[in-house]
Backbone as CSV, one residue per row, in Angstrom:
resi,resn,N_x,N_y,N_z,CA_x,CA_y,CA_z,C_x,C_y,C_z
1,MET,119.691,-80.693,-114.480,118.292,-80.250,-114.303,118.306,-78.813,-113.805
2,SER,117.547,-77.957,-114.433,117.506,-76.555,-114.035,116.319,-76.311,-113.122
3,ALA,116.490,-75.322,-112.243,115.414,-74.984,-111.308,114.265,-74.328,-112.047
4,LEU,113.082,-74.579,-111.569,111.914,-73.925,-112.144,111.905,-72.464,-111.749
5,PRO,111.526,-71.552,-112.646,111.468,-70.134,-112.294,110.353,-69.875,-111.297
6,ALA,110.549,-68.845,-110.494,109.501,-68.449,-109.548,108.284,-67.975,-110.310
7,PRO,107.095,-68.188,-109.779,105.888,-67.738,-110.461,105.890,-66.222,-110.645
8,SER,105.317,-65.783,-111.733,105.133,-64.350,-111.936,104.162,-63.827,-110.893
9,PRO,104.392,-62.594,-110.362,103.430,-62.020,-109.412,102.018,-61.982,-109.961
10,ASP,101.901,-61.884,-111.309,100.572,-61.835,-111.913,99.873,-63.190,-111.849
11,LEU,100.662,-64.295,-111.690,100.091,-65.632,-111.676,100.004,-66.213,-110.272
12,ASP,100.791,-65.685,-109.347,100.836,-66.214,-107.984,99.524,-65.936,-107.265
13,ARG,98.961,-66.965,-106.678,97.688,-66.818,-105.974,97.756,-67.548,-104.638
14,LEU,97.061,-67.014,-103.659,96.877,-67.725,-102.397,95.834,-68.821,-102.589
15,SER,96.111,-70.001,-102.073,95.084,-71.036,-102.084,93.962,-70.617,-101.136
16,PRO,92.734,-71.079,-101.369,91.624,-70.697,-100.475,91.914,-71.003,-99.009
17,HIS,92.548,-72.137,-98.745,92.857,-72.507,-97.353,93.835,-71.520,-96.733
18,LYS,94.887,-71.161,-97.480,95.891,-70.236,-96.953,95.291,-68.834,-96.788
19,PHE,94.437,-68.438,-97.718,93.781,-67.130,-97.570,92.918,-67.109,-96.312
20,ALA,92.198,-68.196,-96.064,91.348,-68.260,-94.869,92.195,-68.148,-93.602
21,LYS,93.358,-68.810,-93.569,94.235,-68.727,-92.397,94.767,-67.306,-92.206
22,LEU,95.190,-66.691,-93.317,95.718,-65.327,-93.222,94.644,-64.348,-92.791
23,SER,93.455,-64.464,-93.375,92.389,-63.516,-93.035,91.970,-63.675,-91.580
24,ALA,91.979,-64.909,-91.062,91.658,-65.121,-89.644,92.722,-64.499,-88.752
25,LEU,93.985,-64.623,-89.141,95.074,-64.018,-88.371,94.965,-62.495,-88.378
26,ILE,94.698,-61.928,-89.542,94.577,-60.470,-89.663,93.414,-59.961,-88.809
27,TYR,92.296,-60.678,-88.841,91.149,-60.271,-88.022,91.486,-60.342,-86.536
28,ASP,92.163,-61.407,-86.138,92.517,-61.580,-84.725,93.452,-60.478,-84.240
29,LYS,94.398,-60.081,-85.078,95.409,-59.108,-84.669,94.961,-57.661,-84.846
30,THR,94.091,-57.397,-85.813,93.762,-56.002,-86.138,92.280,-55.674,-86.084
31,GLY,91.413,-56.684,-86.080,89.982,-56.424,-86.152,89.493,-56.154,-87.557
32,ILE,90.396,-56.154,-88.534,90.031,-55.872,-89.924,89.497,-57.141,-90.570
33,LYS,88.292,-57.062,-91.126,87.707,-58.209,-91.805,88.270,-58.286,-93.222
34,MET,88.616,-59.489,-93.637,89.215,-59.707,-94.940,88.384,-60.765,-95.676
35,PRO,87.212,-60.373,-96.236,86.373,-61.350,-96.929,87.021,-61.810,-98.236
36,ALA,86.437,-62.826,-98.843,87.001,-63.389,-100.074,87.112,-62.359,-101.188
37,THR,86.261,-61.344,-101.154,86.328,-60.301,-102.186,87.610,-59.479,-102.096
38,LYS,88.343,-59.600,-100.980,89.577,-58.831,-100.780,90.834,-59.636,-101.126
39,VAL,90.673,-60.851,-101.651,91.843,-61.694,-101.875,92.823,-61.062,-102.852
40,THR,92.330,-60.442,-103.917,93.230,-59.825,-104.897,93.998,-58.671,-104.268
41,MET,93.315,-57.864,-103.474,93.975,-56.755,-102.786,95.062,-57.270,-101.846
42,LEU,94.754,-58.311,-101.078,95.729,-58.863,-100.140,96.938,-59.422,-100.881
43,GLN,96.704,-60.145,-101.954,97.809,-60.703,-102.739,98.720,-59.602,-103.262
44,GLY,98.124,-58.531,-103.765,98.926,-57.428,-104.288,99.774,-56.769,-103.215
45,ARG,99.195,-56.590,-102.038,99.931,-55.912,-100.964,101.059,-56.779,-100.396
46,LEU,100.902,-58.089,-100.490,101.921,-58.971,-99.932,103.092,-59.213,-100.880
47,GLN,102.929,-58.902,-102.167,104.000,-59.187,-103.123,105.296,-58.460,-102.768
48,ARG,105.198,-57.221,-102.354,106.403,-56.483,-101.981,107.077,-57.132,-100.779
49,ARG,106.278,-57.590,-99.827,106.862,-58.227,-98.650,107.577,-59.523,-99.035
50,LEU,107.021,-60.268,-99.982,107.680,-61.481,-100.450,109.072,-61.170,-100.987
51,ARG,109.179,-60.115,-101.763,110.484,-59.741,-102.321,111.453,-59.360,-101.206
52,GLU,110.958,-58.670,-100.184,111.831,-58.221,-99.096,112.392,-59.387,-98.284
53,VAL,111.599,-60.438,-98.107,112.066,-61.575,-97.299,112.613,-62.709,-98.157
54,GLY,112.538,-62.561,-99.487,113.115,-63.568,-100.376,112.327,-64.856,-100.444
55,ILE,111.017,-64.759,-100.366,110.143,-65.932,-100.466,109.449,-65.894,-101.822
56,ALA,109.365,-67.060,-102.478,108.955,-67.083,-103.880,107.455,-66.961,-104.092
57,THR,106.650,-67.555,-103.216,105.211,-67.594,-103.466,104.416,-67.156,-102.240
58,LEU,103.180,-66.778,-102.490,102.297,-66.350,-101.407,101.994,-67.498,-100.445
59,ASP,101.745,-68.684,-100.977,101.491,-69.822,-100.091,102.710,-70.133,-99.226
60,ALA,103.906,-69.995,-99.806,105.125,-70.236,-99.027,105.279,-69.189,-97.929
61,TYR,104.895,-67.953,-98.228,104.943,-66.905,-97.199,103.978,-67.235,-96.064
62,CYS,102.806,-67.722,-96.422,101.828,-68.104,-95.401,102.385,-69.228,-94.525
63,ASP,103.016,-70.226,-95.152,103.653,-71.296,-94.373,104.721,-70.724,-93.442
64,HIS,105.495,-69.776,-93.958,106.557,-69.125,-93.182,105.989,-68.467,-91.921
65,LEU,104.819,-67.850,-92.048,104.193,-67.192,-90.896,103.751,-68.196,-89.838
66,PHE,103.264,-69.343,-90.279,102.602,-70.260,-89.351,103.463,-71.432,-88.888
67,ASP,104.620,-71.663,-89.525,105.397,-72.846,-89.137,106.446,-72.566,-88.063
68,GLY,106.477,-71.325,-87.558,107.407,-70.997,-86.482,108.756,-70.506,-86.939
69,SER,108.987,-70.455,-88.266,110.296,-70.023,-88.761,110.405,-68.511,-88.908
70,ALA,109.279,-67.816,-88.900,109.294,-66.362,-89.096,109.758,-65.657,-87.828
71,HIS,110.436,-64.528,-88.018,110.804,-63.674,-86.884,109.517,-63.163,-86.234
72,PRO,109.488,-63.024,-84.908,108.261,-62.526,-84.255,107.745,-61.213,-84.835
73,ASP,108.644,-60.367,-85.320,108.218,-59.086,-85.882,107.546,-59.230,-87.241
74,GLU,107.553,-60.439,-87.816,106.950,-60.589,-89.143,105.451,-60.330,-89.111
75,ILE,104.810,-60.611,-87.977,103.387,-60.292,-87.852,103.179,-58.788,-87.995
76,ILE,104.078,-57.991,-87.418,103.989,-56.536,-87.553,104.156,-56.136,-89.013
77,ASN,105.090,-56.784,-89.714,105.283,-56.478,-91.132,104.050,-56.845,-91.951
78,LEU,103.398,-57.951,-91.593,102.149,-58.324,-92.258,101.090,-57.256,-92.029
79,ILE,100.961,-56.814,-90.788,99.976,-55.777,-90.467,100.278,-54.496,-91.238
80,ASN,101.555,-54.124,-91.293,101.938,-52.931,-92.050,101.518,-53.050,-93.509
81,ALA,101.609,-54.268,-94.053,101.293,-54.469,-95.467,99.800,-54.359,-95.750
82,VAL,98.959,-54.739,-94.802,97.527,-54.820,-95.102,96.728,-53.610,-94.630
83,THR,97.296,-52.775,-93.778,96.518,-51.635,-93.291,96.422,-50.544,-94.347
84,THR,95.299,-49.831,-94.325,95.050,-48.732,-95.257,95.421,-47.422,-94.579
85,ASN,96.129,-46.554,-95.299,96.665,-45.345,-94.667,96.297,-44.068,-95.424
86,LYS,95.032,-43.964,-95.800,94.551,-42.752,-96.455,94.476,-41.629,-95.428
87,THR,95.098,-40.515,-95.715,95.074,-39.397,-94.769,95.360,-38.099,-95.493
88,ASP,94.842,-37.009,-94.956,95.073,-35.677,-95.517,95.105,-34.673,-94.374
89,PHE,95.791,-33.565,-94.600,95.713,-32.448,-93.667,94.319,-31.829,-93.767
90,PHE,93.759,-31.478,-92.618,92.430,-30.863,-92.518,91.365,-31.700,-93.226
91,ARG,91.507,-33.023,-93.146,90.473,-33.908,-93.680,89.216,-33.761,-92.834
92,GLU,88.058,-33.722,-93.475,86.789,-33.474,-92.793,86.911,-32.194,-91.957
93,PRO,87.056,-31.057,-92.637,87.413,-29.805,-91.957,86.407,-29.324,-90.925
94,GLY,85.152,-29.758,-91.032,84.169,-29.358,-90.035,84.559,-29.762,-88.625
95,HIS,85.267,-30.862,-88.500,85.734,-31.292,-87.178,86.710,-30.293,-86.574
96,PHE,87.573,-29.745,-87.409,88.567,-28.807,-86.886,87.945,-27.439,-86.609
97,ASP,86.901,-27.088,-87.368,86.142,-25.878,-87.040,85.477,-26.036,-85.679
98,PHE,84.846,-27.197,-85.454,84.195,-27.443,-84.168,85.220,-27.441,-83.044
99,MET,86.347,-28.040,-83.288,87.408,-28.084,-82.282,87.839,-26.677,-81.894
100,ALA,88.071,-25.823,-82.893,88.581,-24.475,-82.638,87.528,-23.562,-82.016
101,LYS,86.288,-23.663,-82.500,85.263,-22.694,-82.118,84.415,-23.135,-80.925
102,THR,84.333,-24.432,-80.681,83.451,-24.928,-79.619,84.190,-25.752,-78.574
103,ALA,84.857,-26.815,-79.004,85.450,-27.747,-78.039,86.530,-27.091,-77.191
104,LEU,87.484,-26.433,-77.827,88.592,-25.850,-77.063,88.135,-24.714,-76.152
105,PRO,87.305,-23.764,-76.625,86.820,-22.735,-75.694,86.033,-23.318,-74.525
106,THR,85.224,-24.350,-74.786,84.448,-24.966,-73.710,85.360,-25.618,-72.683
107,LEU,86.378,-26.313,-73.157,87.329,-26.945,-72.239,88.075,-25.901,-71.412
108,ALA,88.500,-24.820,-72.066,89.216,-23.763,-71.342,88.310,-23.094,-70.317
109,ASP,87.056,-22.854,-70.693,86.111,-22.218,-69.768,85.811,-23.102,-68.561
110,SER,85.966,-24.412,-68.733,85.703,-25.328,-67.615,86.885,-25.424,-66.662
111,GLY,87.962,-24.701,-66.981,89.113,-24.679,-66.096,90.285,-25.530,-66.531
112,ARG,90.185,-26.154,-67.696,91.296,-26.971,-68.171,92.456,-26.065,-68.568
113,ARG,93.602,-26.245,-67.927,94.789,-25.444,-68.247,95.776,-26.213,-69.107
114,ARG,95.623,-27.527,-69.148,96.423,-28.343,-70.072,95.482,-29.293,-70.797
115,ILE,95.463,-29.204,-72.094,94.555,-30.010,-72.909,95.324,-31.188,-73.500
116,ARG,94.805,-32.388,-73.235,95.421,-33.610,-73.750,94.590,-34.128,-74.915
117,ALA,95.238,-34.363,-76.038,94.552,-34.818,-77.244,95.214,-36.091,-77.761
118,TRP,94.402,-36.927,-78.389,94.902,-38.217,-78.886,94.381,-38.460,-80.293
119,SER,95.298,-38.682,-81.212,94.975,-39.161,-82.555,95.199,-40.666,-82.538
120,ALA,94.107,-41.442,-82.518,94.201,-42.874,-82.215,94.524,-43.746,-83.421
121,ALA,94.514,-43.169,-84.603,94.906,-43.907,-85.816,95.557,-42.889,-86.743
122,CYS,96.764,-42.486,-86.375,97.354,-41.256,-86.932,97.934,-41.415,-88.319
123,SER,98.097,-42.642,-88.805,98.666,-42.882,-90.130,100.001,-42.146,-90.272
124,THR,100.218,-41.460,-91.382,101.506,-40.792,-91.611,101.615,-39.432,-90.935
125,GLY,100.599,-39.043,-90.155,100.755,-37.867,-89.308,99.960,-36.636,-89.664
126,ALA,99.245,-36.651,-90.789,98.519,-35.443,-91.180,97.497,-35.033,-90.122
127,GLU,96.796,-36.003,-89.542,95.777,-35.667,-88.540,96.380,-35.053,-87.282
128,PRO,97.362,-35.682,-86.621,97.891,-35.049,-85.406,98.576,-33.718,-85.664
129,TYR,99.215,-33.543,-86.815,99.823,-32.239,-87.098,98.749,-31.178,-87.340
130,THR,97.635,-31.565,-87.949,96.519,-30.627,-88.088,95.970,-30.258,-86.712
131,MET,95.787,-31.254,-85.855,95.339,-30.992,-84.488,96.299,-30.049,-83.779
132,ALA,97.593,-30.258,-83.986,98.595,-29.416,-83.326,98.509,-27.974,-83.794
133,MET,98.260,-27.763,-85.087,98.115,-26.394,-85.589,96.941,-25.697,-84.915
134,VAL,95.808,-26.394,-84.839,94.614,-25.798,-84.227,94.848,-25.551,-82.736
135,LEU,95.436,-26.509,-82.065,95.712,-26.354,-80.634,96.716,-25.244,-80.368
136,ASP,97.748,-25.154,-81.187,98.762,-24.129,-80.966,98.185,-22.735,-81.177
137,GLN,97.339,-22.584,-82.191,96.674,-21.294,-82.411,95.854,-20.902,-81.191
138,PHE,95.098,-21.867,-80.666,94.262,-21.582,-79.501,95.116,-21.304,-78.271
139,ALA,96.187,-22.062,-78.096,97.050,-21.889,-76.924,97.676,-20.503,-76.887
140,GLN,98.038,-19.988,-78.044,98.658,-18.665,-78.084,97.681,-17.571,-77.656
141,LYS,96.408,-17.776,-77.920,95.406,-16.773,-77.546,94.914,-16.952,-76.113
142,SER,94.859,-18.200,-75.644,94.220,-18.475,-74.354,95.202,-18.729,-73.224
143,GLY,96.427,-19.080,-73.568,97.414,-19.379,-72.541,97.389,-20.802,-72.022
144,VAL,96.518,-21.659,-72.574,96.502,-23.049,-72.126,97.717,-23.788,-72.683
145,ASP,98.081,-24.855,-72.011,99.137,-25.742,-72.492,98.466,-26.934,-73.183
146,TYR,99.225,-27.666,-73.966,98.632,-28.828,-74.631,99.696,-29.869,-74.951
147,GLY,99.244,-31.085,-75.138,100.101,-32.180,-75.575,99.274,-33.148,-76.391
148,ILE,99.908,-33.790,-77.365,99.197,-34.696,-78.269,99.885,-36.054,-78.276
149,LEU,99.088,-37.105,-78.161,99.559,-38.467,-78.375,99.038,-38.921,-79.729
150,ALA,99.906,-39.498,-80.546,99.509,-40.001,-81.861,99.934,-41.459,-81.965
151,THR,98.970,-42.340,-82.216,99.267,-43.768,-82.255,98.744,-44.394,-83.538
152,ASP,99.349,-45.518,-83.893,98.893,-46.300,-85.038,99.417,-47.717,-84.864
153,ILE,98.776,-48.657,-85.512,99.233,-50.043,-85.468,100.398,-50.284,-86.419
154,ASP,100.536,-49.416,-87.423,101.508,-49.587,-88.512,102.805,-48.858,-88.173
155,THR,103.886,-49.608,-87.983,105.158,-48.989,-87.598,105.783,-48.185,-88.730
156,THR,105.497,-48.556,-89.973,106.072,-47.834,-91.114,105.534,-46.414,-91.187
157,VAL,104.221,-46.258,-91.050,103.647,-44.913,-91.127,104.051,-44.075,-89.925
158,LEU,104.271,-44.714,-88.781,104.712,-43.961,-87.605,106.076,-43.326,-87.833
159,GLU,106.967,-44.017,-88.542,108.277,-43.433,-88.838,108.129,-42.197,-89.717
160,THR,107.253,-42.261,-90.705,106.988,-41.087,-91.544,106.428,-39.950,-90.704
161,ALA,105.491,-40.275,-89.825,104.870,-39.248,-88.986,105.890,-38.579,-88.075
162,ARG,106.779,-39.361,-87.495,107.799,-38.780,-86.612,108.686,-37.787,-87.362
163,ARG,109.044,-38.127,-88.581,109.907,-37.224,-89.362,109.179,-35.937,-89.718
164,GLY,107.893,-36.026,-89.989,107.118,-34.829,-90.326,107.499,-34.209,-91.654
165,ILE,107.972,-35.023,-92.588,108.374,-34.549,-93.916,107.369,-35.074,-94.938
166,TYR,106.870,-34.164,-95.798,105.811,-34.522,-96.737,106.050,-33.886,-98.101
167,PRO,105.472,-34.474,-99.160,105.491,-33.803,-100.462,104.770,-32.461,-100.365
168,THR,105.271,-31.478,-101.073,104.707,-30.126,-100.988,103.208,-30.113,-101.249
169,GLU,102.762,-30.885,-102.233,101.342,-30.848,-102.594,100.442,-31.395,-101.489
170,MET,100.995,-32.171,-100.571,100.165,-32.750,-99.511,99.667,-31.696,-98.531
171,VAL,100.396,-30.581,-98.387,99.980,-29.560,-97.419,99.110,-28.479,-98.061
172,GLU,98.705,-28.675,-99.312,97.863,-27.673,-99.969,96.554,-27.404,-99.232
173,PRO,95.919,-28.407,-98.564,94.688,-28.100,-97.818,94.906,-27.222,-96.590
174,VAL,96.139,-27.046,-96.150,96.416,-26.218,-94.973,96.249,-24.748,-95.353
175,PRO,95.445,-23.976,-94.618,95.292,-22.546,-94.933,96.641,-21.845,-95.019
176,ALA,96.737,-20.878,-95.927,98.020,-20.220,-96.195,98.641,-19.625,-94.937
177,SER,97.818,-19.033,-94.078,98.364,-18.413,-92.867,98.998,-19.449,-91.941
178,LEU,98.428,-20.647,-91.917,98.987,-21.712,-91.083,100.210,-22.340,-91.739
179,ARG,100.190,-22.450,-93.055,101.385,-22.955,-93.746,102.574,-22.052,-93.471
180,GLN,102.337,-20.760,-93.496,103.428,-19.810,-93.281,104.035,-19.977,-91.890
181,ARG,103.203,-20.311,-90.918,103.676,-20.408,-89.535,104.232,-21.787,-89.191
182,TYR,103.629,-22.839,-89.735,103.923,-24.182,-89.233,104.607,-25.120,-90.229
183,VAL,104.789,-24.680,-91.457,105.351,-25.559,-92.486,106.627,-24.942,-93.040
184,ALA,107.732,-25.663,-92.933,109.022,-25.188,-93.438,109.285,-25.813,-94.805
185,VAL,109.582,-24.972,-95.781,109.846,-25.435,-97.148,111.317,-25.821,-97.266
186,SER,111.582,-26.918,-97.949,112.962,-27.368,-98.148,113.762,-26.320,-98.915
187,ARG,115.006,-26.130,-98.504,115.878,-25.198,-99.220,116.221,-25.712,-100.607
188,ASP,116.149,-27.016,-100.758,116.386,-27.626,-102.070,115.069,-27.642,-102.833
189,ARG,114.903,-26.704,-103.739,113.637,-26.571,-104.459,113.305,-27.824,-105.265
190,LYS,114.327,-28.556,-105.676,114.086,-29.763,-106.458,113.514,-30.888,-105.599
191,ALA,113.696,-30.785,-104.302,113.232,-31.852,-103.409,111.711,-31.924,-103.335
192,ASN,111.031,-30.793,-103.542,109.572,-30.745,-103.490,109.044,-31.314,-102.173
193,GLN,109.686,-30.892,-101.071,109.298,-31.381,-99.756,109.131,-30.237,-98.772
194,VAL,108.305,-30.496,-97.769,108.150,-29.566,-96.654,108.293,-30.360,-95.364
195,ARG,108.508,-29.630,-94.267,108.594,-30.292,-92.962,107.840,-29.479,-91.924
196,MET,107.166,-30.178,-91.032,106.497,-29.506,-89.931,107.552,-28.863,-89.029
197,VAL,107.271,-27.658,-88.534,108.257,-26.929,-87.740,108.504,-27.652,-86.412
198,PRO,109.668,-27.429,-85.786,109.995,-28.130,-84.533,108.953,-27.961,-83.436
199,ALA,108.326,-26.776,-83.355,107.332,-26.552,-82.293,106.177,-27.543,-82.386
200,LEU,105.775,-27.899,-83.608,104.707,-28.889,-83.761,105.216,-30.291,-83.476
201,ARG,106.381,-30.613,-84.021,106.908,-31.972,-83.848,107.142,-32.290,-82.370
202,SER,107.599,-31.306,-81.619,107.889,-31.547,-80.200,106.623,-31.651,-79.352
203,ALA,105.492,-31.210,-79.891,104.233,-31.259,-79.136,103.544,-32.612,-79.237
204,ILE,104.057,-33.485,-80.109,103.393,-34.758,-80.387,104.300,-35.918,-80.000
205,GLY,103.754,-36.852,-79.240,104.454,-38.098,-78.945,103.858,-39.219,-79.774
206,PHE,104.688,-39.927,-80.522,104.215,-41.001,-81.394,104.511,-42.361,-80.765
207,ALA,103.567,-43.289,-80.894,103.750,-44.624,-80.320,102.888,-45.633,-81.070
208,ARG,103.330,-46.883,-81.059,102.516,-47.936,-81.666,101.445,-48.369,-80.669
209,LEU,100.213,-48.479,-81.154,99.111,-48.969,-80.328,98.127,-49.701,-81.221
210,ASN,97.725,-50.867,-80.794,96.756,-51.689,-81.511,95.401,-51.529,-80.838
211,LEU,94.419,-51.049,-81.569,93.096,-50.815,-80.995,92.393,-52.106,-80.586
212,MET,92.963,-53.258,-80.939,92.408,-54.538,-80.498,92.836,-54.890,-79.075
213,GLU,93.785,-54.165,-78.517,94.225,-54.440,-77.148,93.083,-54.200,-76.160
214,GLU,93.099,-54.951,-75.069,92.043,-54.825,-74.065,92.107,-53.483,-73.348
215,ARG,93.313,-52.977,-73.142,93.491,-51.686,-72.476,94.399,-50.808,-73.324
216,TYR,94.132,-49.523,-73.316,94.946,-48.570,-74.059,95.849,-47.821,-73.074
217,PRO,97.148,-48.068,-73.110,98.063,-47.451,-72.132,98.420,-46.019,-72.509
218,VAL,97.452,-45.122,-72.363,97.650,-43.742,-72.817,97.810,-42.752,-71.661
219,GLY,97.840,-43.241,-70.435,98.016,-42.335,-69.305,96.704,-41.717,-68.857
220,GLU,96.765,-40.464,-68.451,95.577,-39.775,-67.941,94.504,-39.661,-69.020
221,PRO,93.231,-39.522,-68.608,92.153,-39.375,-69.586,92.374,-38.185,-70.514
222,MET,91.851,-38.313,-71.717,92.029,-37.317,-72.768,90.867,-36.321,-72.805
223,ASP,91.175,-35.116,-73.257,90.137,-34.110,-73.494,89.567,-34.217,-74.903
224,LEU,90.393,-34.649,-75.845,89.994,-34.790,-77.243,90.526,-36.121,-77.762
225,ILE,89.657,-36.907,-78.382,90.099,-38.134,-79.045,89.581,-38.133,-80.476
226,PHE,90.492,-38.256,-81.418,90.148,-38.424,-82.827,90.401,-39.886,-83.193
227,CYS,89.370,-40.579,-83.631,89.516,-41.952,-84.137,88.637,-42.048,-85.380
228,ARG,89.157,-41.556,-86.488,88.323,-41.323,-87.665,88.694,-42.280,-88.803
229,ASN,87.633,-42.787,-89.446,87.793,-43.624,-90.638,88.592,-44.892,-90.350
230,VAL,88.378,-45.420,-89.149,88.972,-46.694,-88.736,87.869,-47.727,-88.495
231,LEU,86.797,-47.297,-87.845,85.716,-48.220,-87.503,85.114,-48.876,-88.734
232,ILE,85.184,-48.223,-89.876,84.588,-48.769,-91.101,85.211,-50.106,-91.494
233,TYR,86.391,-50.408,-90.989,87.055,-51.671,-91.320,86.704,-52.793,-90.345
234,PHE,85.913,-52.472,-89.305,85.577,-53.447,-88.272,84.122,-53.879,-88.394
235,ASP,83.812,-55.074,-87.868,82.411,-55.455,-87.755,81.787,-54.706,-86.573
236,LYS,80.453,-54.788,-86.468,79.726,-53.976,-85.486,80.173,-54.282,-84.058
237,GLU,80.379,-55.542,-83.762,80.783,-55.928,-82.408,82.144,-55.333,-82.055
238,THR,83.076,-55.403,-82.998,84.408,-54.836,-82.760,84.335,-53.320,-82.645
239,GLN,83.516,-52.691,-83.473,83.343,-51.239,-83.395,82.934,-50.819,-81.989
240,GLU,81.939,-51.507,-81.439,81.447,-51.112,-80.111,82.509,-51.324,-79.037
241,ARG,83.258,-52.414,-79.129,84.326,-52.643,-78.148,85.368,-51.536,-78.213
242,VAL,85.755,-51.162,-79.428,86.782,-50.126,-79.589,86.284,-48.790,-79.060
243,VAL,85.074,-48.402,-79.431,84.556,-47.104,-78.989,84.376,-47.089,-77.476
244,ARG,83.982,-48.208,-76.900,83.833,-48.268,-75.442,85.188,-48.039,-74.759
245,ARG,86.244,-48.627,-75.314,87.582,-48.420,-74.748,88.038,-46.979,-74.935
246,LEU,87.715,-46.398,-76.080,88.047,-44.986,-76.281,87.344,-44.126,-75.236
247,CYS,86.062,-44.394,-75.025,85.297,-43.617,-74.044,85.874,-43.767,-72.640
248,ALA,86.416,-44.938,-72.335,87.021,-45.156,-71.016,88.242,-44.274,-70.811
249,ASN,88.837,-43.819,-71.908,90.017,-42.950,-71.829,89.692,-41.490,-72.128
250,LEU,88.397,-41.160,-72.147,87.950,-39.796,-72.405,87.483,-39.162,-71.097
251,ARG,87.968,-37.989,-70.812,87.578,-37.271,-69.601,86.112,-36.820,-69.698
252,PRO,85.350,-36.860,-68.605,84.008,-36.271,-68.645,84.078,-34.832,-69.152
253,GLY,83.230,-34.500,-70.106,83.292,-33.197,-70.751,84.201,-33.171,-71.960
254,GLY,84.930,-34.275,-72.199,85.808,-34.358,-73.363,85.036,-34.704,-74.625
255,TYR,85.733,-34.667,-75.756,85.088,-34.833,-77.059,85.713,-35.984,-77.842
256,LEU,84.844,-36.783,-78.463,85.252,-37.881,-79.326,84.838,-37.557,-80.758
257,PHE,85.780,-37.649,-81.688,85.545,-37.367,-83.104,85.687,-38.665,-83.895
258,LEU,84.638,-39.047,-84.617,84.677,-40.209,-85.498,84.584,-39.750,-86.948
259,GLY,84.834,-40.665,-87.885,84.771,-40.313,-89.298,83.349,-40.054,-89.755
260,HIS,83.195,-39.264,-90.805,81.871,-38.879,-91.281,81.042,-40.066,-91.757
261,SER,81.680,-41.153,-92.146,80.937,-42.323,-92.624,80.707,-43.350,-91.520
262,GLU,81.030,-42.993,-90.279,80.945,-43.946,-89.172,79.785,-43.602,-88.245
263,SER,79.148,-44.639,-87.732,77.980,-44.446,-86.872,78.101,-45.309,-85.621
264,ILE,77.651,-44.750,-84.497,77.573,-45.544,-83.262,76.115,-45.667,-82.818
265,ALA,75.203,-45.465,-83.763,73.776,-45.592,-83.460,73.481,-46.998,-82.942
266,GLY,72.696,-47.057,-81.876,72.318,-48.339,-81.298,73.305,-48.896,-80.299
267,MET,74.432,-48.223,-80.118,75.424,-48.685,-79.144,75.155,-48.030,-77.791
268,ASP,75.335,-48.796,-76.743,75.123,-48.300,-75.381,76.437,-47.706,-74.882
269,LEU,76.614,-46.401,-75.099,77.880,-45.737,-74.803,77.639,-44.490,-73.955
270,PRO,78.614,-44.082,-73.146,78.438,-42.932,-72.251,78.711,-41.589,-72.919
271,VAL,78.263,-41.434,-74.165,78.473,-40.175,-74.885,77.183,-39.773,-75.582
272,ARG,77.091,-38.489,-75.896,75.948,-37.981,-76.662,76.459,-37.121,-77.814
273,THR,75.662,-37.037,-78.852,76.043,-36.293,-80.051,75.958,-34.797,-79.803
274,VAL,76.997,-34.056,-80.212,76.975,-32.597,-80.106,77.174,-31.930,-81.463
275,SER,77.652,-32.671,-82.443,77.802,-32.180,-83.807,77.924,-33.410,-84.695
276,TYR,78.079,-33.192,-85.985,78.119,-34.321,-86.910,79.334,-35.205,-86.621
277,THR,79.083,-36.429,-86.173,80.097,-37.412,-85.743,81.064,-36.846,-84.706
278,VAL,80.551,-35.958,-83.852,81.290,-35.466,-82.686,80.435,-35.754,-81.457
279,PHE,81.061,-36.283,-80.419,80.337,-36.718,-79.233,81.047,-36.195,-77.985
280,THR,80.272,-35.980,-76.924,80.869,-35.574,-75.652,80.469,-36.565,-74.575
281,LYS,81.342,-36.714,-73.607,81.097,-37.632,-72.496,80.572,-36.847,-71.308
282,ASP,79.419,-37.248,-70.807,78.796,-36.546,-69.678,79.416,-36.980,-68.352
């Protein structure tokens, strides 16, 4: 008797019960809602993980997660598989204009000699490296010191961010003058890669942080917090909890930057609007 072949990835499907269990787990761990309309997306993202762990079907992988046989880190691998990591250098550039022209001068004028900034969902690193370019430019003119914390729930993207190596075309949104100063081109022209210069890489500390945690262990309050294009994946109740925790880690007079498609209207929060999706804490 010969063994039956494993199902084709095109035919493998999660049963409704197993999808419901997985989506509940994902919501509990990440705050990301996974409605039934997302089942095809989830199945596609999990196929690679199945191959990596040598499990034949999606339902079997779900059993593996819940029957106690999975390594504790498998939940992290699941989270890595389902999180979305869209990012660009100088994405939503108006935020960086406001940061350079308004937020940083205001902070310096208030007596801040060291500016602490946090990229709370840093993905592969484009956002914190963009922040570092703007901060470094300002620091050279004003004499202030600065440090950046960059966090994400996804350990895979954090490794990319730490390396600071990107395809050449990814840094095209960076102004030429900043590329010349902060972006090193690979000596191997065939590699088509660039790397952030050591001065930027050393200014950023990368760490895993889950925004679903009750407390954010980020140390002293921040002067600048960027948490952009993350809230859109949460329900309203989760959004308010997350923003409230962010505000708890924001220094009075500090600035919170959210994504252009995100709103905190109707939430009882200790911040007021100062620019488009930019808020300050009184």
